[in-house]
C-alpha positions, 0 to 999 in steps of 0.5 A, a space after each residue: 483174687 483179682 489176679 485169678 479172675 483176670 487170669 481166667 478172663 485171659 484164658 477165656 479170651 484165648 479159648 475164644 480164639 481157639 487156643 488149645 493150650 489155654 483150653 487145657 490150662 482152663 481145664 486144669 485150673 477149673 475142672 475140679 471146681 466145676 466137677 464138684 458143682 456138677 456132682 453137687 447138683 446131679 448127685 451121681 458121679 458118672 453123670 457128673 463126669 459126663 456133664 463136665 465133659 459137656 460143660 467143657 465142650 460148651 465152653 470151647 464152643 461159646 467162650 466168645 460169648 463171655 462178656 466181662 462187663 456182665 459177669 466175672 469169668 468164674 461166675 460165667 463158668 459156673 453159670 454154664 455148668 449150672 445151666 447144663 446140669 439143670 437141663 440134665 435134671 429136667 431130662 432125667 425127671 421129665 421136666 421137673 426139678 427137685 426143690 433141693 437142686 433149685 435152692 443151690 441155683 443162682 438167680 437167672 442169667 442176664 436179661 435181654 440187654 446182656 443177650 444182645 451184647 453176647 450176640 455182637 461179641 463175634 463182630 467185636 472180636 473181628 473189629 478188634 482184630 482189625 485194630 491190630 497191626 496186620 502182621 500181629 493180627 496174622 500171628 494171633 490168628 495163626 497161633 490161636 485159630 490154626 494152632 501154630 507154635 511160638 517157634 513156628 510163628 517166629 520162623 514164619 515172621 523171621 523174628 526171635 522167639 521172645 519177640 513173638 511171645 511179646 507180640 502175642 501177649 501184647 496183642 491179647 492184651 490189646 484185644 482184651 482192652 478193646 473188648 472191654 472198652 
């Protein structure tokens, strides 16, 4: 189970860097679980499908706000999903939520300290990127922000394909360690 959480954490870190392949993988790994949560809370299949789409838009836009010290990756994904479903229920019922839905909800999200930590995540990522070797930081940006393939990057930096894969993997590990530290 620890490996699954670590894999989700790595996927979220890569999604925070706008890695489309990681986002697709995250959807394939967590989509069904999060849809089940939407369906259980909203009790309407069509609305749950719409909510799931909105959930993944929120994940894409806010993955940089995930803080490993505050919650596990799965808990963070569940929280994003629950919060979105709560908002939908409030809109549906004019601001009132049924007791049944509230019983299935976890305790409120992290407090002010966690919110402050989240607010500084973008700066932390930038700081951690500056700690990487310049060429490796450039490769990470081109791969996970601009969407260049491993092959394109290997050609651009004149290194073998497997070397580029190693650079990116090690860079992501370094970024994760920096963000966790």
